[in-house]
N, C-alpha and C positions, 0 to 999 in steps of 0.2 A: 398531126393531131396529138401524138404522145408527148411531144415537146410542149405543146400548149398545156396539157395536164401537168407536166413537170413544172412549168413556169407558174401556173396558178397555185399549185400546192406549195411551191417554194416561197412564195411571197406572202402567204397568210400567216398570221401569228397563231401558234398552237401551244398547248400545254407542254410543260417541260418534263417529259418522261420519254424513255426510249427502251426498246428491247435490244439486248445484246450490244451495248454501246462500246465496250472496251475490248477489242481484239488487238491489244498493243504488242503482243509477242506471238511469234509462231507457236503452234502447238508442239508439245514434246511428243516425239514418236512413241507409241506404245505397241503392244502386241497386235493391236488392230491393224496396223500397217506393216508390222514386221513378221507376223506369224499367221494371222487369220486368213481364211479363204474369202473369196469374193462373197459379199452378203453376210459376213459374220463380223461380230464386234467382240472385243475382249471384255470379259466380265471379271472384275476384281474379286467378287465374292466367291465364285467357283474356280477362279484361276484357269479359265478355259475360254476358247472362242465359241460363241453361240450365235445362232441365227439372229439377225437384227430384229425380226418380228417377235422373238421370244418374249413372253409376257413378264419374265423376270427382269428385263431391262426397262428402265424408264426413259422418257424422252430426253432428259438432260444427258444421259449416257449416250443415247443415239446421236444427239446434237454434237457432243464432243467428238464422236467418231466421224461424223460428217465433216467437221472442221479439220480434223486430222487428215482424212482422206483427200479433202480438197487441197490442202496445203501440199500433200504428196503428189498432186497432179492426177489423182484418180477420181476424176469428176463424175464419170458414169456410176461408179460405186457409191460416191457421196449422194448422188441423186436417188439411187435405189434405196439407200438407208433413209433418206428424207421421206420417201414414200411409205415407210413403215411407222413413222411417228404418229402416235395416237392423237396428238393435239390437233392434227389436221393442218390446213393451210393458214397458220397464224402468221403474224408479221415476221417473227424470227425465222420460221421455216421458209417463207417466201423470199426473205433476204438471202439466205444461203442457197436457195434454189436459183435465184437470179445470179449469184456469184458463180455457182457450178456451171450453169448454162452458158454464161458469158465466157468463162474460161475454156469451155469445151467448144467454143465457136458458134454456139446457138444464140446469136446476138438478139434477134427479135424476141425470142422466148425469154431471154434474160431480162430484156427491157420490160416485158409484160410482168414478169415476176417481181422486179423491183417496184414497178408502179403499183402492183397489188399490195406489196408490203407497206408502201407509203400510204396507200388508201386506207389500209387497216389501222395504221398508226402513223399519222403525219409527223410525229416527233421521233420516229425511228432514225436516229442519226447515222447508224451503221448502214442501213439501206441507202440513205442519201449519199453517204461517202462512197460506197461501192458503185452506185448509179452514177455519181459524179465522175468517178474514175473511168467508167465506161464512156461517158460523154467526152472525157479528155482523149481517150483512145480513138474516138470518132471525130476528133478535132472540133467539138461543139463546146468551145471554152466559155461562151456566154451562158449556156445552159448549165455547165459545170459550176460556174461561179454562183449561179442562183441556188444550186444545191448547197454550196459552201455557206452562203448567206443564211439559208434555212437551218443548217447545222448550228451556226452561231446563235440564231434567234431562238433555238430550242435548248439553250444552255449547254451547247456542245463546244464552246471555246475551250481550248487547251486539251481536248480529248484526242485519242488516237484517230477518231473519225475525222476531226477537223484537220489535224496535222497531216494525215496521209493524203487527204484530198487537196489541201493547200499545196503540199509538195508536188503532187501529180500535176496540178495546174501550172506550177512554176517550172517543173523540169520535164514534164511529159512522161515520166516514169510512174507506172502504177504498181500496186502491191498485189502479192499472190496469196495473201491471207487476210 
């Protein structure tokens, strides 16, 4: 059933916009991963670690922390910070929720999160790339190629999302960021 949804979404033409499309380089470690306790994010303004739910943080700061924690392999912490984001279950939140769930071994929940991100924004090429990489890991190359085709159909040619998924399909090696 989930692959039927992925196939139908991948083959439809959609508007050319996407949330969070260029994760071309790994995040630079900050105090969030080097000094802060679990559930805290480094705040540049106060030069201190503060609780992720603190109202002085905005969702872009939280999202940066999520990406950094996920790259560091601290997926449970990334998920807990995603839960504090005020914007709710937007396409970008669901994209990284899918990534953190997938990398923490919660494959079915990761698939559901990727599909939710794509349902919210069918042109989210980052969600499609990460989902496609999961499909590569599951040896579902036909479905991964459909995600790649959808990335290209949504003006994603030449982006990190396209390059990383195309490489994963070719080599079987997926990305950790």
